[in-house]
C-alpha atoms as an extended CHARMM CRD file, in Angstrom:
* protein
*
       153  EXT
         1         1  MET       CA              0.0000000000        0.0000000000        0.0000000000  PROA      1               0.0000000000
         2         2  SER       CA              1.2640000000        3.4740000000       -0.7810000000  PROA      2               0.0000000000
         3         3  HSD       CA              1.6330000000        6.5170000000        1.4400000000  PROA      3               0.0000000000
         4         4  ARG       CA             -1.6890000000        7.7730000000        0.0170000000  PROA      4               0.0000000000
         5         5  GLY       CA             -3.7390000000        5.3200000000        2.0950000000  PROA      5               0.0000000000
         6         6  HSD       CA             -5.1120000000        3.5010000000       -0.9330000000  PROA      6               0.0000000000
         7         7  GLU       CA             -3.8580000000        2.1120000000       -4.1980000000  PROA      7               0.0000000000
         8         8  ARG       CA             -4.4300000000        4.0490000000       -7.4010000000  PROA      8               0.0000000000
         9         9  MET       CA             -6.9680000000        2.6960000000       -9.8700000000  PROA      9               0.0000000000
        10        10  PHE       CA             -4.2900000000        2.6680000000      -12.5820000000  PROA      10              0.0000000000
        11        11  ASP       CA             -0.6270000000        3.4230000000      -13.1360000000  PROA      11              0.0000000000
        12        12  TRP       CA             -0.2340000000        7.1220000000      -13.8850000000  PROA      12              0.0000000000
        13        13  ASP       CA              3.2820000000        6.6330000000      -15.2490000000  PROA      13              0.0000000000
        14        14  GLU       CA              1.9610000000        4.0570000000      -17.7120000000  PROA      14              0.0000000000
        15        15  ALA       CA             -0.7380000000        6.5060000000      -18.8110000000  PROA      15              0.0000000000
        16        16  ARG       CA              1.8590000000        9.2270000000      -19.3510000000  PROA      16              0.0000000000
        17        17  ARG       CA              4.0850000000        6.8230000000      -21.3300000000  PROA      17              0.0000000000
        18        18  LEU       CA              1.1780000000        5.8030000000      -23.5830000000  PROA      18              0.0000000000
        19        19  SER       CA              0.2650000000        9.4480000000      -24.1020000000  PROA      19              0.0000000000
        20        20  ASP       CA              3.8740000000       10.2940000000      -25.0450000000  PROA      20              0.0000000000
        21        21  GLU       CA              3.7190000000        7.4700000000      -27.6100000000  PROA      21              0.0000000000
        22        22  GLY       CA              0.7700000000        9.2490000000      -29.2160000000  PROA      22              0.0000000000
        23        23  MET       CA             -2.1550000000        7.2080000000      -27.9030000000  PROA      23              0.0000000000
        24        24  SER       CA             -5.3860000000        9.1760000000      -27.3360000000  PROA      24              0.0000000000
        25        25  HSD       CA             -6.8700000000        9.6630000000      -23.8680000000  PROA      25              0.0000000000
        26        26  LYS       CA             -9.8820000000        7.5760000000      -24.8360000000  PROA      26              0.0000000000
        27        27  LEU       CA             -7.7540000000        4.6200000000      -25.9390000000  PROA      27              0.0000000000
        28        28  ILE       CA             -5.6190000000        4.9080000000      -22.8070000000  PROA      28              0.0000000000
        29        29  ALA       CA             -8.7800000000        4.7980000000      -20.6940000000  PROA      29              0.0000000000
        30        30  VAL       CA            -10.0000000000        1.6730000000      -22.4810000000  PROA      30              0.0000000000
        31        31  ARG       CA             -6.6180000000       -0.0160000000      -22.2600000000  PROA      31              0.0000000000
        32        32  LEU       CA             -6.1880000000        0.7320000000      -18.5280000000  PROA      32              0.0000000000
        33        33  GLY       CA             -9.8270000000        0.0470000000      -17.6730000000  PROA      33              0.0000000000
        34        34  VAL       CA            -10.6580000000        3.4720000000      -16.2470000000  PROA      34              0.0000000000
        35        35  SER       CA            -12.8230000000        6.4030000000      -17.3090000000  PROA      35              0.0000000000
        36        36  TYR       CA            -11.7810000000        9.0190000000      -19.8300000000  PROA      36              0.0000000000
        37        37  SER       CA            -12.0560000000       11.7360000000      -17.1620000000  PROA      37              0.0000000000
        38        38  ALA       CA             -9.6300000000        9.8520000000      -14.8930000000  PROA      38              0.0000000000
        39        39  VAL       CA             -7.0460000000        9.7850000000      -17.6750000000  PROA      39              0.0000000000
        40        40  TYR       CA             -7.7250000000       13.4550000000      -18.4580000000  PROA      40              0.0000000000
        41        41  ARG       CA             -7.1470000000       14.4720000000      -14.8250000000  PROA      41              0.0000000000
        42        42  VAL       CA             -3.7550000000       12.7530000000      -14.8950000000  PROA      42              0.0000000000
        43        43  LEU       CA             -2.5530000000       13.9140000000      -18.3200000000  PROA      43              0.0000000000
        44        44  ALA       CA             -4.0470000000       17.3460000000      -19.0290000000  PROA      44              0.0000000000
        45        45  PRO       CA             -1.7060000000       20.1740000000      -18.0220000000  PROA      45              0.0000000000
        46        46  GLY       CA             -3.0940000000       22.0250000000      -15.0020000000  PROA      46              0.0000000000
        47        47  ALA       CA             -6.1870000000       19.7820000000      -14.6540000000  PROA      47              0.0000000000
        48        48  ARG       CA             -5.1430000000       18.4800000000      -11.2480000000  PROA      48              0.0000000000
        49        49  GLU       CA             -4.3490000000       21.9750000000       -9.9590000000  PROA      49              0.0000000000
        50        50  ARG       CA             -7.7050000000       23.2950000000      -11.1990000000  PROA      50              0.0000000000
        51        51  ARG       CA             -9.5010000000       20.4020000000       -9.4900000000  PROA      51              0.0000000000
        52        52  ASN       CA             -7.6380000000       20.9740000000       -6.2220000000  PROA      52              0.0000000000
        53        53  ALA       CA             -8.4510000000       24.7020000000       -6.3370000000  PROA      53              0.0000000000
        54        54  GLN       CA            -12.1200000000       23.9000000000       -6.9610000000  PROA      54              0.0000000000
        55        55  ALA       CA            -12.1810000000       21.4330000000       -4.0650000000  PROA      55              0.0000000000
        56        56  ALA       CA            -10.5780000000       23.9990000000       -1.7520000000  PROA      56              0.0000000000
        57        57  ALA       CA            -13.2640000000       26.5310000000       -2.6840000000  PROA      57              0.0000000000
        58        58  TRP       CA            -15.9750000000       24.0400000000       -1.6750000000  PROA      58              0.0000000000
        59        59  VAL       CA            -14.5230000000       23.2460000000        1.7390000000  PROA      59              0.0000000000
        60        60  MET       CA            -16.9470000000       24.0270000000        4.5200000000  PROA      60              0.0000000000
        61        61  GLY       CA            -15.9700000000       27.0260000000        6.5840000000  PROA      61              0.0000000000
        62        62  GLY       CA            -16.8680000000       30.5940000000        7.4040000000  PROA      62              0.0000000000
        63        63  THR       CA            -20.0950000000       31.8330000000        8.9800000000  PROA      63              0.0000000000
        64        64  CYS       CA            -23.7000000000       31.8960000000        7.8230000000  PROA      64              0.0000000000
        65        65  PRO       CA            -24.7730000000       35.4350000000        6.8280000000  PROA      65              0.0000000000
        66        66  ASP       CA            -28.3130000000       34.7990000000        8.1420000000  PROA      66              0.0000000000
        67        67  CYS       CA            -27.7940000000       33.3090000000       11.6120000000  PROA      67              0.0000000000
        68        68  GLY       CA            -24.0410000000       33.6650000000       12.2000000000  PROA      68              0.0000000000
        69        69  LYS       CA            -23.4540000000       29.9380000000       12.7640000000  PROA      69              0.0000000000
        70        70  ALA       CA            -19.9330000000       28.6990000000       11.9880000000  PROA      70              0.0000000000
        71        71  GLY       CA            -19.2430000000       26.0210000000        9.3580000000  PROA      71              0.0000000000
        72        72  VAL       CA            -21.4780000000       26.8430000000        6.4290000000  PROA      72              0.0000000000
        73        73  SER       CA            -22.7090000000       24.3400000000        3.8540000000  PROA      73              0.0000000000
        74        74  ARG       CA            -21.5140000000       23.8050000000        0.3220000000  PROA      74              0.0000000000
        75        75  THR       CA            -23.4690000000       25.8830000000       -2.1690000000  PROA      75              0.0000000000
        76        76  ALA       CA            -22.8880000000       27.2370000000       -5.6350000000  PROA      76              0.0000000000
        77        77  LEU       CA            -20.0430000000       29.7270000000       -5.5590000000  PROA      77              0.0000000000
        78        78  ASP       CA            -22.2330000000       32.5680000000       -6.8390000000  PROA      78              0.0000000000
        79        79  LYS       CA            -24.7920000000       32.1500000000       -4.0120000000  PROA      79              0.0000000000
        80        80  PRO       CA            -24.3600000000       33.1240000000       -0.3640000000  PROA      80              0.0000000000
        81        81  ARG       CA            -22.9360000000       30.2480000000        1.6900000000  PROA      81              0.0000000000
        82        82  ARG       CA            -25.4700000000       29.4640000000        4.4120000000  PROA      82              0.0000000000
        83        83  CYS       CA            -25.7730000000       26.8440000000        7.1330000000  PROA      83              0.0000000000
        84        84  VAL       CA            -28.0020000000       23.8660000000        6.2810000000  PROA      84              0.0000000000
        85        85  GLU       CA            -31.0410000000       25.1940000000        8.1710000000  PROA      85              0.0000000000
        86        86  CYS       CA            -30.8700000000       28.6740000000        6.6240000000  PROA      86              0.0000000000
        87        87  ALA       CA            -30.2450000000       27.2100000000        3.1530000000  PROA      87              0.0000000000
        88        88  GLN       CA            -33.3930000000       25.0760000000        3.5060000000  PROA      88              0.0000000000
        89        89  LYS       CA            -35.4310000000       28.0770000000        4.6380000000  PROA      89              0.0000000000
        90        90  ALA       CA            -34.1530000000       30.1700000000        1.7250000000  PROA      90              0.0000000000
        91        91  GLN       CA            -35.0230000000       27.3640000000       -0.6840000000  PROA      91              0.0000000000
        92        92  ALA       CA            -38.5010000000       26.7170000000        0.7310000000  PROA      92              0.0000000000
        93        93  THR       CA            -41.4540000000       28.0040000000       -1.2740000000  PROA      93              0.0000000000
        94        94  SER       CA            -44.0410000000       26.3780000000        0.9920000000  PROA      94              0.0000000000
        95        95  VAL       CA            -43.3760000000       28.2780000000        4.2260000000  PROA      95              0.0000000000
        96        96  HSD       CA            -44.2650000000       31.7750000000        5.4610000000  PROA      96              0.0000000000
        97        97  ASP       CA            -43.5940000000       32.9990000000        8.9910000000  PROA      97              0.0000000000
        98        98  SER       CA            -46.8760000000       31.6900000000       10.4230000000  PROA      98              0.0000000000
        99        99  GLU       CA            -48.4820000000       29.8400000000        7.4920000000  PROA      99              0.0000000000
       100       100  LEU       CA            -47.8280000000       26.7650000000        5.3780000000  PROA      100             0.0000000000
       101       101  LEU       CA            -48.8940000000       25.9420000000        1.8380000000  PROA      101             0.0000000000
       102       102  CYS       CA            -51.0470000000       22.8330000000        1.4150000000  PROA      102             0.0000000000
       103       103  PHE       CA            -49.7260000000       20.8790000000       -1.5540000000  PROA      103             0.0000000000
       104       104  VAL       CA            -53.1990000000       19.5670000000       -2.4620000000  PROA      104             0.0000000000
       105       105  CYS       CA            -55.5540000000       22.5540000000       -2.2690000000  PROA      105             0.0000000000
       106       106  ARG       CA            -52.7040000000       25.0690000000       -2.8180000000  PROA      106             0.0000000000
       107       107  GLU       CA            -53.9880000000       27.3680000000       -0.0450000000  PROA      107             0.0000000000
       108       108  TRP       CA            -51.9310000000       29.1110000000        2.6300000000  PROA      108             0.0000000000
       109       109  LYS       CA            -53.1920000000       28.0660000000        6.0690000000  PROA      109             0.0000000000
       110       110  PRO       CA            -52.0110000000       28.5250000000        9.6680000000  PROA      110             0.0000000000
       111       111  ASP       CA            -49.7060000000       25.8830000000       11.1310000000  PROA      111             0.0000000000
       112       112  SER       CA            -52.4930000000       24.5240000000       13.3310000000  PROA      112             0.0000000000
       113       113  GLU       CA            -54.3440000000       23.3000000000       10.2040000000  PROA      113             0.0000000000
       114       114  PHE       CA            -51.5460000000       20.8050000000        9.4970000000  PROA      114             0.0000000000
       115       115  PRO       CA            -51.0080000000       17.6350000000       11.5710000000  PROA      115             0.0000000000
       116       116  ARG       CA            -47.6020000000       17.1730000000       13.1870000000  PROA      116             0.0000000000
       117       117  SER       CA            -45.0500000000       15.0400000000       11.3580000000  PROA      117             0.0000000000
       118       118  ARG       CA            -41.8150000000       13.6670000000       12.8090000000  PROA      118             0.0000000000
       119       119  SER       CA            -40.3050000000       13.2830000000        9.3410000000  PROA      119             0.0000000000
       120       120  ALA       CA            -41.1180000000       16.8050000000        8.1040000000  PROA      120             0.0000000000
       121       121  GLY       CA            -38.1620000000       18.2700000000        9.9530000000  PROA      121             0.0000000000
       122       122  LYS       CA            -37.4120000000       21.9440000000       10.3580000000  PROA      122             0.0000000000
       123       123  LEU       CA            -38.2970000000       22.9150000000        6.8060000000  PROA      123             0.0000000000
       124       124  ARG       CA            -42.0540000000       22.8580000000        7.4670000000  PROA      124             0.0000000000
       125       125  ARG       CA            -41.7460000000       23.3380000000       11.2200000000  PROA      125             0.0000000000
       126       126  GLY       CA            -42.5800000000       19.6580000000       11.8270000000  PROA      126             0.0000000000
       127       127  ARG       CA            -45.8940000000       19.7120000000        9.9350000000  PROA      127             0.0000000000
       128       128  HSD       CA            -47.3380000000       17.5270000000        7.1360000000  PROA      128             0.0000000000
       129       129  ASP       CA            -47.5080000000       18.6240000000        3.4900000000  PROA      129             0.0000000000
       130       130  TYR       CA            -51.3190000000       18.3230000000        3.3970000000  PROA      130             0.0000000000
       131       131  CYS       CA            -53.8170000000       20.1820000000        5.5850000000  PROA      131             0.0000000000
       132       132  ARG       CA            -56.3360000000       18.2650000000        7.7110000000  PROA      132             0.0000000000
       133       133  GLY       CA            -59.1420000000       19.1140000000        5.2830000000  PROA      133             0.0000000000
       134       134  CYS       CA            -57.2930000000       17.4490000000        2.3980000000  PROA      134             0.0000000000
       135       135  GLN       CA            -55.9600000000       14.4960000000        4.3940000000  PROA      135             0.0000000000
       136       136  ALA       CA            -59.3880000000       13.2430000000        5.5320000000  PROA      136             0.0000000000
       137       137  PRO       CA            -60.7490000000       12.4140000000        2.0250000000  PROA      137             0.0000000000
       138       138  MET       CA            -57.3740000000       10.9880000000        0.9690000000  PROA      138             0.0000000000
       139       139  ARG       CA            -57.3230000000        8.6350000000        3.9490000000  PROA      139             0.0000000000
       140       140  ARG       CA            -60.9640000000        7.7010000000        3.3780000000  PROA      140             0.0000000000
       141       141  ARG       CA            -60.2410000000        6.7220000000       -0.2450000000  PROA      141             0.0000000000
       142       142  SER       CA            -57.1930000000        4.7450000000        0.8900000000  PROA      142             0.0000000000
       143       143  ARG       CA            -59.2600000000        2.7870000000        3.4180000000  PROA      143             0.0000000000
       144       144  GLU       CA            -61.9460000000        2.0860000000        0.7680000000  PROA      144             0.0000000000
       145       145  ARG       CA            -59.3120000000        0.7630000000       -1.6630000000  PROA      145             0.0000000000
       146       146  ALA       CA            -57.8450000000       -1.4600000000        1.0680000000  PROA      146             0.0000000000
       147       147  ARG       CA            -61.3040000000       -2.8630000000        1.8780000000  PROA      147             0.0000000000
       148       148  ALA       CA            -61.9320000000       -3.5380000000       -1.8240000000  PROA      148             0.0000000000
       149       149  ARG       CA            -58.5950000000       -5.3610000000       -2.1720000000  PROA      149             0.0000000000
       150       150  LYS       CA            -59.3360000000       -7.4050000000        0.9440000000  PROA      150             0.0000000000
       151       151  ALA       CA            -62.8220000000       -8.3260000000       -0.3330000000  PROA      151             0.0000000000
       152       152  ALA       CA            -61.4320000000       -9.3440000000       -3.7440000000  PROA      152             0.0000000000
       153       153  ALA       CA            -58.8050000000      -11.6150000000       -2.1640000000  PROA      153             0.0000000000
C-alpha cells in the first residue's frame, strides 16, 4: 500500500508513457480500464491543480450570513454560503412565517391546520404537506381501496 492510504486505480506513469507514444486519452482509458475523465485528470496540463483549487473553494468554513453559525454548507459559488437550516429556509417556497402551503388545495393556512409530522423536519416546522381538510378524504379513499382489495382476495 502506498503513502496515500489507498492504491491508485491505474498506473499514472503508464498513462503518461502511452500518451507520449501518441495514444489518445480515450484509448488509454479503455486499455487501462478506467474512465476518460480519470485519464484526463492525470494527463491534461493544469487539470489536477484546477480540481484541487475547486475542491478547496468548496470546503466548509466561514459563517452563515443569516444566523451567524460557523461552518457553512456547500453551495454554488455565486450564491451566499449558508448553514443547512438557513439554506433550507431560503429554498422553501411552501413556508411563510406563520403559514404553510397545502400541496393539495394550494392554499396558505395557519400551522395549526396541518397535523404534526416527525419526518417533516425543520423545513415545514414539523408539519405535514397536506392540511387536515385534504388528508381526511385521501385517507378515506385509501381505506376504501384497502377494503376492496381485501374483499377481492
